[in-house]
Structures are given as C-alpha cells and as structure tokens.
N, C-alpha and C positions, 0 to 999 in steps of 0.2 A: 503491499500498499505506501500510495506518496503520503510523507508527513510532511507538514506546515505547523510555525511555530503558532501557538495560540497565545496572542497577547493578553495581557490583564485587562487593559484599557477596552478592547474589541466591542462592538455593542455587541446586545445579545441575539444570538439568529429567531427569526419565527419558529424554528424545530425544535425549541425548548420544551415545548410541552409533548413532543412526541416521546417522550421517555419515562418509562417506569419503574425502572430500578437501579442503583447503584451498586455496581461489585469492586469492593475497593481492598487491593494489597493491603498490608500494613508498613513491613519494613523498609525503609525507605520512601513509601509514598504517604501512608496516613500518617508516619513517625518523621519528626525531622531528624536531622544526625545525632542531635542528643535524645534519641528515643522518645520524644515527647510530642505531643499535640499541642499543635500552637490555638492560642485563646482563637484567632481566627478559623480556626479550620472547626473547632467546636463549634464556635456561632452558628456559621455555614452547616455543618451538620443538624445540628438543631432544627434549623428552620425547615429541613426538607419533610419533619414529620406533619407538621399542619398541610403539605401539599399530598399527603399518602404516597410517600417516596420511600419505600424502603433502602435503609443504607446497610449494605450485606457486607461484613469482613471475609474476605480471602485470605487464607495465610496457610505457609506451611506448619504452623505451629498448632500446639493441641488445644483443646475447648479451653483449660485451665489460664493459658497464656491470652485468648483473645477474650475472655467474659470479662475482666477487669476492664479494658479499653471500651465495651463497649458500655459497661456504668457509669465509667467517664463523660460517656458521650450520651449519655438519657436514653440508648434506644435498646429495644427488646426484638428485634430482626434474626431473620434467620442468620445460621453464620456455616461458614462450610472452613473446616481443619483439613491438616495434613495434606495439604495442595489438591483436596478435592477427596482424597479417602474417606472424611466422613462429614457428612451434611446433615444438618440439625436444624430444624425448624425453632428452636430456641434453645436456650439455657437452664429452663428447670431440669430438677431432677427427673421428673419427667419425660421431658424431651431428650434429655441425654440419656436415658434407658432405651427410648424409641427414636432410632436414628430414621434420617428419609432415605440414605442412604450409607452404606459401611463397606468398604473393602480393605480386608487385611491381608497381613502378609503370612504366609505358610510359618510354623513353630520351626519345623526343618529348615528352610531357605534362610530362617533369621541368623539360625547358627550358623549355616554355613557360610553367608556372607559376613559375619563377625570372623569366622577361623579365617576366612580368605584373606580379608583386609587388614587384621592382626598379624598375618605371616606376611604379607607382602608389604604391607603401610604402618610397620611398627608406631611410628611416630603421628600417627593419624587416631584422631579420637572417636570413635564411634558410639554411638547411644541406641536405644528404642524408644520408642513411643507407643504406649497402650490409649485408649480414649481417656485414662486417668493419671497414667503414672508415666513420669520421663526415669526409664533403668540405663543408668549408668554401670558399666562395668567396677567392682571395685578396685582394680589394676589405675581407673582413672579418676580417681576419688578426688587428687590432690592437682589434676589436670587444668591448666591455664584456661584450655578452651572451656571446657566445663565451668570452671568460676566466672566466664567471661558471659555464656549463655542465661546462667544463673542471674546473672545483675541485669543483663538485659529484658529478660521475661518475666523474673518475678517465681519462676517455678524453683521447685528444689526437688534435688534428684534422689530419687532412691536405689542404692546399691543393688547390684543381683550380678550373677553365674548367667551368662549369654547361653550356656548348655543346657540349662534348667528348664530355658522357655520350650524344648521338645517335652518335655514331661509335667510340663504344666496344665491342666485343663479346664482351667480359670477364663469364666471368658474375657475376666480383667486383665488378661495377660496376654490376649491375643495384641499382635503389633501391627499396628497401622503402617510406621514410619521408622525407617533407619537413619540416621545423621551421621555423616562424618565431618570432623572439622579438622583442618589442620592450614598449613601454608598453601599460596595459591598453587605451586609445580606440583606439591603431597594430591594436592585434591585433582589439580589436571591428570595426575595420575590415574587415581581411583576411580575418575569418570571415565578415563579412558577405558581401564581393565573391566570395570563393571558392564559398559555398553557391548563391550566384547564378548565378553562372557556370558551375561544376563539380558541377551536383546530384547526380550520381551516386559522387562518390566522398568517402570516410569524410573528414568534417573534424571535429575535436574540441577543443578545449580543455582542455589539461589540468592550467595555471593561469591566472589572469588575465595572465598573463605571454608565454604560449606557446600558438602554436597548432599541432598535428600533422595533416600531411597522409598519409592513406594510399590505397591502390586501393579500389575498390568492395567491397561484401562484406564489410572486414575490420571487426571488434568483438573485442573481449575474450569475449562471450558465443559467439560463431562457434569460438573458440580454444578454450574450456571443450569444447564439444560432440564436436571433434577427438579431447580427451584422456577424455574420459568414453570412448569407442570404447577408446583405449590401455589405459585402466586396466582395463576391464570395472567400470566403476560407471554409476551413472542422476541425473537432474539431480536427481532428488529429493535424495541423499546428498553433493551439494555445497551446500560454507559459501564464498561471497565475502564479500570485506570491500574497502571501499577507502573514497576519499574523495574524486573530482573527478569532473567531468562526462564525462571518458573511461571510469568506473568505471559508471555508470548501468545500461548495459544490461546487465553482468554480474551487480550486484545485482538486479536486475530478475527476471533469469531463474534465478538458482542457487533450489535449494530454500531454502534459508537467505541471503539476503542483508543485509548487516552494514555500514552507513556509519559511517564515524570520526565523534566529534563535532565535529571541525575542519571536518567538508564543511560543503558551502552547503545552503541549505535546500530547495533544487531535487533532489540528492541525495540526502538524507535521506529526500525522500518515494520514492525508488523503491524502499528499504530495508525489510525488514521490523522491523529494531530497529537502536538507535541506541545504539554503544558510548561509551566513554570519547574524547579526542583524544590524536593522536598523541604528545603530551607528557605524558598521565595512564598512557602505558602500555595505551591503547586497544584494542589485538589482544591484548596478554596475557592483558586482563580476559575478550575473547571465547572465548579457548581455553582457558582455566579454565571458565569456565561450563560446553564443550559438551563439553569432553574430560578436565576434573578437573587437567588440568597444572601 
C-alpha cells in the first residue's frame, strides 16, 4: 500500500463516520517511550465511548498486562492477547473463563522449543505464557531480560521447569505463547532457526530484542475477524494502528491501516497512512482526524 504522512493539522475527512471500531497495539503505539499513556491520548480514547466506538487493545501481552491499561483508559471493551492467540469479550472473571477464541501450543512442542533454544542460543532468555501466568525457567530467575519485562508490564513471573509442562494436565498450564529475549543479533538467529525448523508456527519479532512464538494460524488479523462477528461490524469499518512487525498483518487487513511514525519502513509499507510517533501522540492525531475527538 502507498503510505502518506498524516499531519496533525489536516482537516477531518468526511469518511470519519464510516469506521465503527479501533484496534490498537500497545507497546510503541498506545504507550510512549516511557511506557506511559499520555494525557492527550487518554482524553481522545475517553471521547470514543459516547460515540459508541469500541477501542480494542491488541497485543502480544498476556491479559494481566493488558487489563490495567483498559482500567487506566476507562474502557471495558473486548481485548486481544498473545498477538491473537486469545480473544476475550472483556476482562471479568467470567469472560476470562469463556474466551471467544483460544489457540494454544501443545505441551510437547513447548518442551521441544525450550530445549532447542537453550541448546542453540544459551544467552537468550525464553519464557512461556498461559492465560493467567508468566512462566520463567528457574535458570533465568535473575536474568536482566526478565527484570526488564517485569518492569515494563508489571507482571510477576512464576518459576517453572519447562519439561514439567508435558506432564501438566491443568488447563491453566496450557501455553499460548513463548517469548525469547536477547540481543538483536541473537534474536535474528532464533527467528531464522524457528522459521526454518517450524515453518507452520506463527513467529514474529515484536521488537528487535523480542521474538514471539504462537501456534499456527495465530495472527492479529485473524483475531480481528473473530471480533468483527462478535461486534457486528465489517472489515471495511475497522481501523487498526500499530508500530511493529507483528502488527503488519492487521494493518494490511483493516479497512484503514495506520502505522506509527516510529514503525520500521517495512511496516509502514503495509499501512494506508502514517501518523506521528508514539512520542508525538500519533494515536491521538489519528483519533482526532477520523473521529473528531
């Protein structure tokens, strides 16, 4: 798609009333470089509610790391976790127990992936996510990458033995995502090996130092399709906004795909428009343009 700059002062176009829902990435999009929601963005999102426009957070994060942001924004809309691996109609206990869609990794595959990465990339930290737990190998308990992720998301890890998953029968132990963290060159190596050896898995870089591993068929665009049916809207009525490689498919899929100014050029190329960066209130600029908020 051809990308064009979306200047903040541009007059609101007539088509702003055509869109019925906004699907928004979190890190690098909703949050600025300090991992905060700016007052301007918070105010713009608040003003969508009287318009009847759902503001749906779409993230590689687990639900526990998404819900506090919903609360800060004052919204109770559906959410998409694990880059599309888990779709929830809301964040109540009942809604968490009854997902609209849930695609998991098999326990034996999880053990195999942990063994492979530990042997081939010993400097890379890998952890697993269930709907309610962040599982970190005991050997990585003091790892700086784990400490960094905990500081960013506010999620507290639980120590575990990856091989135990193959013997765990509880639904709470089924894994939706594996995340590997390391230096950019190490992560590029992990990405290449996984895509070669497990071509059917959904494997994405969510930032230069993170690679996310999900089950086949998991994507943000597939999760959006689930919520289109739930909300009674069509693809053409969807706005999606994001900044990184795991957002590219939803930017290409949506009726209007908007890339953040801080997105890599390859991601911008998949979008219809480019707004300001996450440190320039790019999300707010887009909401003002299309909804007048």
